[in-house]
N, CA, C and O atoms as CSV, one atom per row, in Angstrom:
chain,resi,resn,atom,element,x,y,z
A,1,MET,N,N,50.190,111.705,143.309
A,1,MET,CA,C,50.661,110.562,144.052
A,1,MET,C,C,50.157,110.808,145.539
A,1,MET,O,O,49.791,111.855,146.075
A,2,ASN,N,N,50.222,109.938,145.873
A,2,ASN,CA,C,49.601,109.914,147.564
A,2,ASN,C,C,51.164,109.795,148.543
A,2,ASN,O,O,52.200,110.347,148.173
A,3,LYS,N,N,51.078,109.170,149.509
A,3,LYS,CA,C,52.284,109.053,150.686
A,3,LYS,C,C,52.948,107.326,150.206
A,3,LYS,O,O,54.094,106.905,150.051
A,4,GLY,N,N,51.229,106.519,150.058
A,4,GLY,CA,C,51.408,104.708,149.811
A,4,GLY,C,C,52.264,105.193,148.498
A,4,GLY,O,O,53.428,105.332,148.872
A,5,ASP,N,N,52.158,105.452,147.345
A,5,ASP,CA,C,52.622,105.818,146.035
A,5,ASP,C,C,54.009,106.005,146.313
A,5,ASP,O,O,54.768,105.038,146.383
A,6,LEU,N,N,54.457,107.374,146.505
A,6,LEU,CA,C,55.742,107.265,147.312
A,6,LEU,C,C,56.352,106.103,147.866
A,6,LEU,O,O,57.454,105.630,147.586
A,7,VAL,N,N,55.751,105.816,148.449
A,7,VAL,CA,C,56.655,104.566,149.521
A,7,VAL,C,C,56.701,103.510,148.565
A,7,VAL,O,O,57.670,102.751,148.596
A,8,ASP,N,N,55.861,103.356,147.776
A,8,ASP,CA,C,56.034,102.035,146.519
A,8,ASP,C,C,57.316,102.622,145.622
A,8,ASP,O,O,58.378,102.000,145.595
A,9,ALA,N,N,57.183,103.509,145.101
A,9,ALA,CA,C,58.149,104.102,144.042
A,9,ALA,C,C,60.005,104.213,144.559
A,9,ALA,O,O,61.008,103.993,143.880
A,10,VAL,N,N,59.842,104.732,146.326
A,10,VAL,CA,C,60.983,104.624,146.882
A,10,VAL,C,C,61.373,102.811,146.929
A,10,VAL,O,O,62.380,102.476,146.305
A,11,ALA,N,N,60.899,102.160,147.361
A,11,ALA,CA,C,60.881,100.617,147.731
A,11,ALA,C,C,61.391,100.217,146.582
A,11,ALA,O,O,62.403,99.516,146.607
A,12,GLU,N,N,60.734,100.617,145.232
A,12,GLU,CA,C,61.273,100.019,144.030
A,12,GLU,C,C,62.668,100.472,143.312
A,12,GLU,O,O,63.545,99.854,142.708
A,13,GLU,N,N,62.438,101.998,143.701
A,13,GLU,CA,C,63.962,102.444,143.415
A,13,GLU,C,C,64.901,101.847,143.886
A,13,GLU,O,O,65.796,101.508,143.113
A,14,MET,N,N,65.008,101.518,145.329
A,14,MET,CA,C,65.679,101.385,145.833
A,14,MET,C,C,66.324,99.712,146.198
A,14,MET,O,O,67.313,99.302,146.805
A,15,ARG,N,N,65.188,99.064,145.475
A,15,ARG,CA,C,65.287,97.705,145.652
A,15,ARG,C,C,64.659,97.196,147.306
A,15,ARG,O,O,64.284,96.024,147.294
A,16,VAL,N,N,64.540,97.747,148.368
A,16,VAL,CA,C,64.260,97.378,149.611
A,16,VAL,C,C,63.071,96.883,149.683
A,16,VAL,O,O,62.357,96.767,148.687
A,17,THR,N,N,62.645,96.462,151.102
A,17,THR,CA,C,60.954,96.198,151.625
A,17,THR,C,C,60.484,97.967,151.410
A,17,THR,O,O,61.038,99.058,151.272
A,18,LYS,N,N,59.293,97.467,151.478
A,18,LYS,CA,C,58.187,98.758,151.841
A,18,LYS,C,C,58.633,99.220,153.098
A,18,LYS,O,O,58.976,100.386,153.290
A,19,ALA,N,N,58.637,98.087,154.200
A,19,ALA,CA,C,58.765,98.750,155.512
A,19,ALA,C,C,60.333,99.513,156.013
A,19,ALA,O,O,60.541,100.292,156.943
A,20,GLU,N,N,61.243,98.963,155.041
A,20,GLU,CA,C,62.624,99.876,154.896
A,20,GLU,C,C,61.786,101.872,153.973
A,20,GLU,O,O,61.719,103.017,154.419
A,21,ALA,N,N,61.459,101.374,152.939
A,21,ALA,CA,C,61.058,102.559,151.965
A,21,ALA,C,C,59.999,103.390,153.037
A,21,ALA,O,O,60.015,104.573,152.696
A,22,THR,N,N,59.145,103.200,154.135
A,22,THR,CA,C,58.120,103.659,154.830
A,22,THR,C,C,59.303,104.489,155.615
A,22,THR,O,O,59.311,105.719,155.641
A,23,LYS,N,N,60.358,103.630,156.286
A,23,LYS,CA,C,61.283,104.587,157.692
A,23,LYS,C,C,61.796,105.651,156.721
A,23,LYS,O,O,61.879,106.795,157.167
A,24,ALA,N,N,62.196,105.397,155.291
A,24,ALA,CA,C,62.968,106.551,154.621
A,24,ALA,C,C,62.481,107.546,154.910
A,24,ALA,O,O,62.937,108.463,155.592
A,25,VAL,N,N,60.798,107.360,154.041
A,25,VAL,CA,C,60.325,108.565,153.595
A,25,VAL,C,C,59.575,109.106,154.753
A,25,VAL,O,O,58.858,110.082,154.534
A,26,GLU,N,N,59.633,108.599,156.006
A,26,GLU,CA,C,59.091,108.966,157.384
A,26,GLU,C,C,60.038,110.206,157.546
A,26,GLU,O,O,59.803,111.413,157.601
A,27,ALA,N,N,61.243,109.441,157.606
A,27,ALA,CA,C,62.613,110.005,158.088
A,27,ALA,C,C,62.657,111.549,157.675
A,27,ALA,O,O,62.858,112.550,158.361
A,28,VAL,N,N,62.360,111.365,156.115
A,28,VAL,CA,C,62.568,112.745,155.315
A,28,VAL,C,C,61.600,113.605,155.667
A,28,VAL,O,O,61.956,114.780,155.753
A,29,PHE,N,N,60.379,113.333,155.914
A,29,PHE,CA,C,59.273,114.188,156.401
A,29,PHE,C,C,59.686,114.842,157.826
A,29,PHE,O,O,59.955,116.013,158.094
A,30,ALA,N,N,59.646,113.763,158.595
A,30,ALA,CA,C,60.440,114.504,159.715
A,30,ALA,C,C,61.398,115.341,159.897
A,30,ALA,O,O,61.426,116.053,160.901
A,31,CYS,N,N,62.378,115.388,158.907
A,31,CYS,CA,C,63.808,115.894,158.738
A,31,CYS,C,C,63.081,117.497,158.385
A,31,CYS,O,O,63.324,118.458,159.115
A,32,LEU,N,N,62.118,117.614,157.099
A,32,LEU,CA,C,61.640,118.438,156.567
A,32,LEU,C,C,60.966,119.069,157.829
A,32,LEU,O,O,61.676,120.013,158.174
A,33,GLY,N,N,59.918,118.942,158.637
A,33,GLY,CA,C,59.463,119.220,159.489
A,33,GLY,C,C,60.064,120.082,160.870
A,33,GLY,O,O,59.614,121.055,161.475
A,34,ARG,N,N,61.209,119.303,161.048
A,34,ARG,CA,C,61.874,120.089,162.039
A,34,ARG,C,C,63.249,121.339,161.491
A,34,ARG,O,O,63.981,122.030,162.199
A,35,GLY,N,N,63.181,121.244,160.220
A,35,GLY,CA,C,63.821,121.867,159.184
A,35,GLY,C,C,63.277,123.506,159.071
A,35,GLY,O,O,63.876,124.580,159.012
A,36,LEU,N,N,62.028,123.171,159.073
A,36,LEU,CA,C,61.249,124.488,158.922
A,36,LEU,C,C,60.731,125.076,160.180
A,36,LEU,O,O,60.161,126.125,159.882
A,37,ALA,N,N,60.681,124.865,161.424
A,37,ALA,CA,C,60.120,124.488,162.705
A,37,ALA,C,C,61.665,125.386,163.079
A,37,ALA,O,O,61.502,126.530,163.505
A,38,GLU,N,N,62.891,124.960,162.947
A,38,GLU,CA,C,63.453,125.584,163.093
A,38,GLU,C,C,64.627,126.678,162.681
A,38,GLU,O,O,65.468,127.292,163.339
A,39,ARG,N,N,64.260,126.625,161.196
A,39,ARG,CA,C,64.685,127.861,160.648
A,39,ARG,C,C,64.290,128.046,159.597
A,39,ARG,O,O,65.013,128.215,158.615
A,40,ALA,N,N,62.747,128.054,159.594
A,40,ALA,CA,C,61.928,128.398,158.743
A,40,ALA,C,C,62.129,128.490,157.216
A,40,ALA,O,O,61.372,129.161,156.513
A,41,LYS,N,N,63.167,127.798,156.732
A,41,LYS,CA,C,63.524,127.299,155.272
A,41,LYS,C,C,64.295,126.449,155.067
A,41,LYS,O,O,65.434,126.493,155.531
A,42,VAL,N,N,63.736,125.204,154.117
A,42,VAL,CA,C,64.691,124.564,153.707
A,42,VAL,C,C,64.575,123.845,152.354
A,42,VAL,O,O,63.767,123.062,151.854
A,43,THR,N,N,65.912,124.536,151.905
A,43,THR,CA,C,66.280,124.075,150.638
A,43,THR,C,C,66.782,122.599,149.813
A,43,THR,O,O,67.769,121.978,150.209
A,44,ILE,N,N,66.070,122.205,148.784
A,44,ILE,CA,C,66.634,121.118,148.370
A,44,ILE,C,C,67.481,121.187,147.109
A,44,ILE,O,O,66.649,121.229,146.202
A,45,ALA,N,N,68.798,121.223,146.527
A,45,ALA,CA,C,69.129,121.617,145.403
A,45,ALA,C,C,68.389,120.820,144.316
A,45,ALA,O,O,68.174,119.619,144.476
A,46,GLY,N,N,67.972,121.526,143.138
A,46,GLY,CA,C,67.545,120.205,142.096
A,46,GLY,C,C,66.134,120.460,142.284
A,46,GLY,O,O,65.464,120.802,141.309
A,47,PHE,N,N,65.540,120.319,143.569
A,47,PHE,CA,C,64.303,120.171,143.677
A,47,PHE,C,C,63.305,121.572,143.952
A,47,PHE,O,O,62.363,121.853,143.211
A,48,GLY,N,N,63.802,122.590,145.462
A,48,GLY,CA,C,62.743,123.083,145.429
A,48,GLY,C,C,63.262,123.948,146.909
A,48,GLY,O,O,64.117,123.401,147.607
A,49,THR,N,N,62.781,125.098,147.264
A,49,THR,CA,C,62.990,125.349,149.002
A,49,THR,C,C,61.287,125.394,149.545
A,49,THR,O,O,60.318,125.680,148.840
A,50,PHE,N,N,61.282,125.127,150.593
A,50,PHE,CA,C,60.231,125.024,151.011
A,50,PHE,C,C,60.117,126.339,152.546
A,50,PHE,O,O,61.121,126.336,153.258
A,51,GLN,N,N,59.318,127.038,152.835
A,51,GLN,CA,C,59.414,128.040,153.728
A,51,GLN,C,C,58.035,128.176,154.461
A,51,GLN,O,O,56.891,128.118,154.009
A,52,ALA,N,N,58.537,128.388,155.824
A,52,ALA,CA,C,57.446,128.539,156.932
A,52,ALA,C,C,57.116,129.803,156.651
A,52,ALA,O,O,58.136,130.438,156.382
A,53,LYS,N,N,55.921,130.602,156.580
A,53,LYS,CA,C,55.742,131.856,156.845
A,53,LYS,C,C,54.375,131.566,157.762
A,53,LYS,O,O,53.763,130.577,158.167
A,54,THR,N,N,54.235,133.400,157.868
A,54,THR,CA,C,53.331,133.650,159.116
A,54,THR,C,C,52.496,134.459,158.488
A,54,THR,O,O,53.146,135.350,157.940
A,55,ARG,N,N,50.727,134.624,158.213
A,55,ARG,CA,C,50.044,135.053,157.959
A,55,ARG,C,C,49.344,136.078,158.966
A,55,ARG,O,O,48.555,135.664,159.815
A,56,PRO,N,N,49.582,137.090,158.871
A,56,PRO,CA,C,48.847,138.198,159.702
A,56,PRO,C,C,47.342,137.800,160.167
A,56,PRO,O,O,46.738,136.824,159.722
A,57,PRO,N,N,46.822,138.724,161.148
A,57,PRO,CA,C,45.602,138.628,161.784
A,57,PRO,C,C,44.912,139.632,160.383
A,57,PRO,O,O,45.442,140.487,159.673
A,58,ARG,N,N,43.760,139.160,160.406
A,58,ARG,CA,C,42.936,140.132,159.555
A,58,ARG,C,C,41.383,140.041,159.946
A,58,ARG,O,O,40.940,139.519,160.969
A,59,ASN,N,N,40.690,140.619,158.985
A,59,ASN,CA,C,39.412,140.729,159.336
A,59,ASN,C,C,38.519,140.098,158.171
A,59,ASN,O,O,38.929,140.035,157.012
A,60,GLY,N,N,37.300,139.651,158.562
A,60,GLY,CA,C,36.726,138.122,157.730
A,60,GLY,C,C,35.282,138.553,158.232
A,60,GLY,O,O,34.986,139.438,159.035
A,61,VAL,N,N,34.505,137.712,157.561
A,61,VAL,CA,C,32.646,137.835,157.837
A,61,VAL,C,C,32.497,135.838,158.342
A,61,VAL,O,O,32.974,134.858,157.770
A,62,HIS,N,N,31.855,135.913,159.290
A,62,HIS,CA,C,31.454,134.686,159.684
A,62,HIS,C,C,30.213,134.367,158.852
A,62,HIS,O,O,29.119,134.932,158.865
A,63,PRO,N,N,30.706,133.162,158.010
A,63,PRO,CA,C,29.956,132.967,156.767
A,63,PRO,C,C,28.355,132.319,157.132
A,63,PRO,O,O,27.645,131.976,156.187
A,64,ILE,N,N,27.946,132.207,158.303
A,64,ILE,CA,C,26.433,131.692,158.523
A,64,ILE,C,C,25.729,133.083,159.340
A,64,ILE,O,O,24.539,133.270,159.089
A,65,THR,N,N,26.182,133.736,159.981
A,65,THR,CA,C,25.878,134.651,160.796
A,65,THR,C,C,26.216,136.383,159.950
A,65,THR,O,O,25.751,137.454,160.339
A,66,ARG,N,N,26.876,136.231,159.092
A,66,ARG,CA,C,27.509,137.901,158.655
A,66,ARG,C,C,28.056,138.458,159.378
A,66,ARG,O,O,28.385,139.577,158.985
A,67,GLU,N,N,28.444,138.115,160.669
A,67,GLU,CA,C,28.834,139.217,161.292
A,67,GLU,C,C,30.430,139.250,161.328
A,67,GLU,O,O,31.067,138.215,161.134
A,68,PRO,N,N,31.061,140.486,161.586
A,68,PRO,CA,C,32.741,140.762,160.968
A,68,PRO,C,C,33.155,139.653,162.298
A,68,PRO,O,O,32.423,139.242,163.198
A,69,MET,N,N,34.412,139.400,162.066
A,69,MET,CA,C,35.048,138.956,162.764
A,69,MET,C,C,36.551,139.114,162.858
A,69,MET,O,O,37.020,139.685,161.873
A,70,GLN,N,N,37.271,138.825,163.614
A,70,GLN,CA,C,38.888,138.641,163.598
A,70,GLN,C,C,39.240,137.393,163.340
A,70,GLN,O,O,38.789,136.439,163.974
A,71,ILE,N,N,40.301,137.266,162.132
A,71,ILE,CA,C,40.411,135.587,161.865
A,71,ILE,C,C,42.385,136.190,162.747
A,71,ILE,O,O,43.053,137.224,162.759
A,72,ALA,N,N,42.507,134.944,163.245
A,72,ALA,CA,C,43.882,135.085,164.210
A,72,ALA,C,C,45.129,134.734,162.918
A,72,ALA,O,O,44.984,134.400,161.743
A,73,GLU,N,N,46.223,134.955,163.656
A,73,GLU,CA,C,47.215,134.874,162.645
A,73,GLU,C,C,47.490,133.179,162.584
A,73,GLU,O,O,47.099,132.459,163.502
A,74,THR,N,N,48.195,132.647,161.416
A,74,THR,CA,C,48.367,131.682,161.767
A,74,THR,C,C,49.591,131.197,160.351
A,74,THR,O,O,49.641,131.634,159.201
A,75,LYS,N,N,50.323,130.310,160.937
A,75,LYS,CA,C,51.623,129.586,160.321
A,75,LYS,C,C,51.215,128.681,158.967
A,75,LYS,O,O,50.440,127.724,158.956
A,76,THR,N,N,51.932,129.231,157.856
A,76,THR,CA,C,51.395,127.846,156.890
A,76,THR,C,C,52.809,127.708,155.990
A,76,THR,O,O,53.753,128.480,156.158
A,77,CYS,N,N,52.817,126.556,154.960
A,77,CYS,CA,C,54.231,126.487,154.472
A,77,CYS,C,C,54.375,126.630,152.599
A,77,CYS,O,O,53.789,125.938,151.766
A,78,THR,N,N,54.859,127.190,152.480
A,78,THR,CA,C,54.933,127.306,150.956
A,78,THR,C,C,56.033,126.566,150.281
A,78,THR,O,O,56.966,126.076,150.919
A,79,PHE,N,N,55.898,126.473,148.733
A,79,PHE,CA,C,57.008,125.530,148.106
A,79,PHE,C,C,57.262,126.476,146.938
A,79,PHE,O,O,56.382,127.085,146.330
A,80,ARG,N,N,58.419,126.519,146.727
A,80,ARG,CA,C,59.075,127.271,145.425
A,80,ARG,C,C,60.000,126.004,144.627
A,80,ARG,O,O,60.837,125.221,145.075
A,81,ALA,N,N,59.552,126.156,143.531
A,81,ALA,CA,C,60.156,124.623,142.799
A,81,ALA,C,C,61.544,125.180,141.826
A,81,ALA,O,O,61.558,126.228,141.179
A,82,ALA,N,N,62.474,124.352,141.907
A,82,ALA,CA,C,63.738,125.234,141.726
A,82,ALA,C,C,63.614,124.488,140.017
A,82,ALA,O,O,63.129,123.430,139.618
A,83,PRO,N,N,64.359,125.710,139.281
A,83,PRO,CA,C,64.203,125.521,137.815
A,83,PRO,C,C,64.619,124.017,137.620
A,83,PRO,O,O,63.568,123.500,137.240
A,84,ALA,N,N,65.495,123.114,137.666
A,84,ALA,CA,C,65.738,122.160,137.137
A,84,ALA,C,C,64.284,120.960,137.623
A,84,ALA,O,O,64.330,119.797,137.223
A,85,LEU,N,N,63.349,121.351,138.307
A,85,LEU,CA,C,62.392,120.846,138.777
A,85,LEU,C,C,61.017,120.919,137.638
A,85,LEU,O,O,60.176,120.086,137.303
A,86,LYS,N,N,61.227,122.089,137.326
A,86,LYS,CA,C,60.204,122.782,136.439
A,86,LYS,C,C,60.513,122.583,135.303
A,86,LYS,O,O,59.515,122.515,134.585
A,87,GLU,N,N,62.006,122.376,134.462
A,87,GLU,CA,C,62.267,121.773,133.431
A,87,GLU,C,C,61.622,120.196,133.073
A,87,GLU,O,O,61.132,119.862,131.994
A,88,THR,N,N,61.748,119.491,134.083
A,88,THR,CA,C,61.049,118.543,134.191
A,88,THR,C,C,59.576,117.985,133.872
A,88,THR,O,O,59.129,116.970,133.338
A,89,LEU,N,N,58.890,119.464,134.624
A,89,LEU,CA,C,57.453,119.370,134.166
A,89,LEU,C,C,57.056,119.827,132.762
A,89,LEU,O,O,55.883,119.748,132.396
């Protein structure tokens, strides 16, 4: 399922227009992003937990020149499904 499919499903479930469903989906994504940026963790009961994590810098090898290089620190997001979601899978 991609974002367009999600918007279609929300529109059908809520019996609203696709424009209204798009606004709702965009609002949820925006709130998730802000929550991760501000608190580094967003928990949705019955669904799961999104958590911002920082990967430390590490050594690597340039794929073309094979020279050693330093890979910079990066931020990423992880997701851990709640038991209720795991049961539905």
